N, C-alpha and C positions, 0 to 999 in steps of 0.2 A: 221419955223412956229409953230404957236402959240398952247398950248396944255392945258388943263384943267389940273390943280395942284390944290395941298392942302395949308396950309397956311406954310407946311416945303417945298414945293416945291417937292412935289413927284408927280406923275401921280394919277389923282382922279382915285377912287374903283369904278366900276360900280357895283350896288348893285343885279342884276341879275347875277354876277358872283359868291356871295357867297349864295344868297335865290331861286336862280333858275328864271325862268321866272314866270311874274306876273299873279299869279294862279286865279282871276278873268280872266285872258285871257285863261285857259285853258278848253277846251270843256271835259266835264265829261263823255259823249258819244265816245269821242273819245280814251279817256283814258283807259275806260275800253275795249273798243275795241282791242286797241294795246296790255293792259297787255294779254287778253286771247288769242288773235295771237299768241302769245311770248311761250304760254303755251301748245297749241291745234293744231293738225293737222286743213289745210287748209279747208277742208269741215265741222269738226265741231263748228269752230271760224265763218264761215260765219252764222249759225245757230244761233250762240251766238249774232251774230250784229243784224238780224232781230228780236231776242225777246226782244234786249234793246229798241226798240223802241214803245214795248206794254206796258210794267211797267216798270219806272225806281228805283223802290223801290228795285229790284236784283241788282241792279250795285254795290253795294257795298259786297253782297254776291258772286256773279260771279266774282270780283275783287280778292278776299280773296283765292277762290277754285282756281282760276288761280295762285297766285303767291303759294300755297301750291303745285302744280305742278311742278311750273318753280324749286323750292326749290330742290324737289325729284329728279329732273333731273341733276341738278348741284349737288348732293351727290357723282354721280359716277366721279371719278378721271381718269383723262386722261392716259391711258399706256405710260410709259416712253420706252425712246429708247431702243430697242431689243437688242442685245450682237450682232458682226458681226458670230459670228457661231449658225445658227439656230438650231444644233442637242443640244447645250449646255443645259443640266439638269438645270430646272428652280424650283428648290423645293424650295428654299428662296424666290423665286419672293411674291410678294404681289399680293391678284388679279389684274385680267385685264379684262376690257370690251372687247365683241366681235366684231369685227369691224365693222362697218358699211358695208350694200350691196355695191357692185364695181360698177360700171357703167354697167355692162353688164346684170344689172337687177335681177341678184339672191337674194334669200334673207338673210337678216343675218341670223347669226346661231341663235339666240331665241330673240326675243322683243315683248313687249307689248307698242303700240302706238310707243310713244320716250322713254321710258322707257326701257333701255337696263338691261341685266342681266348678272351677272357676270358668268364665269367661274371657279369654283373651283379645275377641275380634266382635264387633255386632253391627250389624247394616240392615236399616229398616227400606221397606218397600222395594224390595229385591223380587226382579219379575220371575216367578217359577214357571217355567214348561211341564216338569214331571218332579211328581208325581201330581199334582195337579197344576191346570194355570191361576196362578191369584196370586197377589202380593203379600209375603213373607217377611218373614225377619232373621236373617242368616246368622247364625247365633256359633262360633269355632271353640271348643269345648276342652281344657285338658287339666289336669293335675299335676302336684309333684311327685303323688305317692304311688300312681300305677299309670304307665302310659296305654295300658289298654283302655281306662277308663274313657279315653279321650272321646272326641265325637264332632260330629257334624251335624247339627240340626238345624231344622227348619220349624221354626215358630211362629204361632199365631200372634198376630202382633193386638190384641185385642185382652185374650184371654192368658196369653204366656203359655199355653199348653202346646205342647211338642207334638207337631201333624207327620215330622220324620226325621230320622236319625241313623246315620251308619257311621260304625266305628273303623278307624283307619285297621286294624289288622283283621278286618272282616271284607278289606277291598281288594279288587282284581286291580284298578288303575283309577287314576284320576286326573283328565285331559284340560286342556284351558286351549283355545282353538278361536279364529276369526269367524264372526257370524258372518255368512256369504251376502251380497247382493244388500248390504246395508250404506248408504251414505255415511251416516255418523258412526264411527267404531266402536265395533262392541264386542264381546267374548263371550262364547259359551263356556260354561265349567259343567263337567260332566264327571259325575261320580259314581264307577259303576261299582257292584258288590261282586264278590266272588260265586261263581256257579255252583248253587245250590244252599245258598245263605236263604235262612227263613228272618222274615219282620219279627214281632211282640205277637202279632194275633196270629201264628205259623205259616202264612203265606208267603210264597218267594219276593225277596224282599228287591224293591223296585230302587232304581238308580235315581239319583236327584240329576234335573238339568236344570239352569239358572243362567240369567247372562247381566254379563258386570259393562259399562260403559266404560271407555278407556278415557274419562273426566277427572279434570283435578277433583278429592276428596273433599265430600261436602257434609253435610248437617247429617244426613241421613249415616253417617258411621259415628254411632250413637260410644261405642266404646273399643278402644285400639289400648292392650296391656304396654305398659312402659316396656317390659322387655322386649317389643317388636321395634326394631330401627324404623325408622320414619324416615323422609326427608321430602323438602318442597315441592321436586319433582313426581310425587306420588300418585297414583291414580287410585280408584275403586280397585281396578285388576289388578295392582301389583301389589295394594296393600292386604288384598285377598290372598291372594298367593302367598304372600309371605306368610301370611296365617295357618294357610294350609300347610306350606311345608312344617312348619313348627311341628305340627303332631303326624307329618306323615314320614318325617326321617328318621326318629327312631323305631319303624317298622321296616325299615328299608326301602321304603318307599318315594318316589319324586312324581313332579308334575309331570305330565309328556305334552309337549306342545310339537307343530308339525314342524317339518325340518327340509327345505328345498333341497338337502343332499339325500335324502330318500322321496321323497317325491314332490311335485308342483305341477298344475296343469299347464297346458299348452293352448290353452284359452285365456283372451286377456279377461280382465273383472270390467264389467262396463261401466260400474258404478266407483270405482277407485283406479284409473287407469294407473300404467305403471306400475303396481303392485302384486308381486306374486299369487295367485287363488291356489290353495291345496287341496281344493276340493272338485270331484267331480258330479255331476247332477246325475244322477240314477231313480228309477223305480224299485221298489220291493212288492211285488204285486199293484194294487191300485194305489199305493202310496209314495208321492214322490220324497225324495230326501238327499241329502248327501253322504259319498261315499269319503274317507279321510283314509288314506296309505301310509301310516306311522312307524315310527321304529319299533314297535314293540307288538303290530298287529293293525287289524282293519276295523274300521268304525263306520258305523252306518245310522246316523238321524237327522231330526232330531225331532219325529214324533214317535208316538208309542208304536211299537217297542222300539227302543233305542237298542242296537245291537254291537256288541263288540266281538269281533274273533281274534283270539292272541294266539302268536304262533304256536303256542304247545297244543292249540286245540286243532289249527288247520290240517287237513289230511291232505287234499288238493284242490288246486284250482284251477277251472278250464274256461273256453268260450264257446257258446251257442251262438245260433243265429246273427253271423257276420255277414254283414249287409254293406252296402256302400258308406251309409254315413255313423251306422249305429253297430253295436254288439251288444251281446247278454255277458255277465261274468257269474262262472257257477263256485262256491263256494262249498267243498265239502271237508265237514266238522265233526268233531265227536267232543261234547261235554263234560267234563270229569271235574270231580272235586276232588280236596287233597287226601293222599291216601288211597284213593279208591279208582278202581279199573276206570278207561274211557268207555262210555255209551256207545250205542250203535251209531253208525254214522249218520248224519243227517245231510241234506242239503238246502243251500238259502241261494236263489237266483238274484240278481240283479238288472235289470233289463234298460234299454234306452241308452247305453253309455255311449256319449261321443268320438265319433273314430279317430277324431284328433288328439286323443290323451292315448288310446293304442300301446303307443312305442312306449309311454311314459313309464304306462301301469306294467305294460310287458317287460320292461326293464325291472322296475321292483319288485314283480314276484319269482321271476329269475334268480335276482340278486340274493334272494331270501328261500333261493330252493322250494316253493309254495306250489309249483307246477309238478311236484316230484312225488307222488304218494309215499315212496320207499323210504323216504326222510322225515316220515311222520314221528316217529319214534323216535327220531335223536331230537325233534324239535322238542318233544315233551320231556326228553330225560337232561337237557341242559339250557342255561338261559340265554338268550340270544342278546350280541351287543349292536351296536348302532353300527350300520357300513361294517357288517365283518367281512364281506368280501369287498377285496379291494383290486385295483389292479396292478397287476405284479409280472414283472419281465414281458413287458409289450403283450400278454393274455389280456382282454377285457375282463370286466367282472362277471360279464352274460355267460362268455363260454367256459369260466373255470365254475359257474352254479348250474355248466348245462343247460344253457338256453340256446344252444341251436345242437339239433341234433347231428346222427351220422350223415343222412344225407343233404345236409347242409338249408336246411330249409326252417324257419321261425315257425310260431304257432299260428299268427296271421296268415305266413305265405301256404302252408297246410291246407288252414282252413278257406281259403280264398281257391287254393286248387280243386279242392274236394267240393266245394260249390261251382267252381266251370266245368269238372268233370259231370255232378249232376247235369248242369243244362243242356251240354252237349247230351248225355241219353237222352233227357226230353226232347232235343232235337232230332235223334235217331228214332227216335221212337216214333214221332210225327212223320219225319217222311216215311216209313215204313207202311204206316196207314192210308198212305196215299194210292197206293196202285200203280204208283208211275217206274217199276222197274221196268229192264228191258225184257227179263223173260215175261212177265206179265202180259209185256206190249207185243209180242211175237205169238206170246198164247193166243190174245185174240185176233190177231191177223189171221191165225191157221183157223180159228173157229169161223172168223165170218166168210171166209175162202169157202170152209166146210158149207155154209149156210148158202152160198149163192150157186155151187154146185147140186146141191139137193133142189133147190127153186127149178134148175134148167132141167133135173131128170124129168121132175113132175110136168113140167111143161111139153117135153115131148112123148111121155107117156099119155097125153090129152089127146 
């Protein structure tokens, strides 16, 4: 069968093989729609198709935007085949993308449209207390495109569905603190959302509380990005802190830890003698928990509800029910969200605090001026620095912060004086009711003499 050949006997070359189809036959409307369809989800590409017929001047702009989005999607490197042993440590691995949702309808670990986010750290079998008591996988995620898309996620280990997720720019603070009353060293990680933040279902966002043991990194750490520096001395706590700092720093946030210069309990730890305790046992209603006096506020945990009172929210702090062994702490506070006026003042009372810790607590409160309601506006207007009030020129920090009143009495001394005055008044009332005053005695004597005289007169008449 005869075929077209060139002068050398070779098959003729179809120009469309090199140059592509005839440009004149390409529909620019369809070309723009195809590019947009590859870049955007169906509902968005349908809207783009409808708008193309309105003004053709936007075709080139839509094509450029679509190509840019597509290029971002293709920056993600598909994950390599995993080793046969899934428990093998992968501290040397490159970043891997979170797998897509399974066909059962569960959500992927974290995504924004079709743009997947890299997980820089993953750890299985993490003991979670809040929002639910269970073992979950901790996944710390970020992207090079937008720091706001980073997240701290708690993932179901069986279905890979995200059960709880918080983003750094929506956080009030992140805390790491020793777990009290434990022989084995453990740390609470507390991730607090800002006041007024909502979850995906429209309900108030709950904090995250989970624990990590200060033990060498084990097979439970299933992924650690190569960009995170590691060392042989790393523990689960130090590695998790480092991953959290990676996504917090772009938002000008850092992890807060207890500081002995701010507050340390006077009571020794029974389980780890010789170590400082940074907590105080307290009750909120019927719930027992721990109070932490931190550089940026006061935290109470670790049962629902975990409560954090940043300095900017505290109106004032006072004491009630000051007894020989215990006292109560009352925090007047007002919740406020960014750009909104503070709400009405509320009170939170914590009871059964040990008197041994009163002096250190009182020093902390006065150092930050938390006992003075007139300073509440200043606290909201500026960011607090750690140990802002220092000893200068022989004047201690308490006096500088207004810790001692004009009468030279501290809050504790005034409370004890008030209690003593009340007891004295009760004793005076008790003596007055006994009817043993001199006046009453004389009056009763006169009455008896009158009675005897009346009896003698009756006898004489008889």
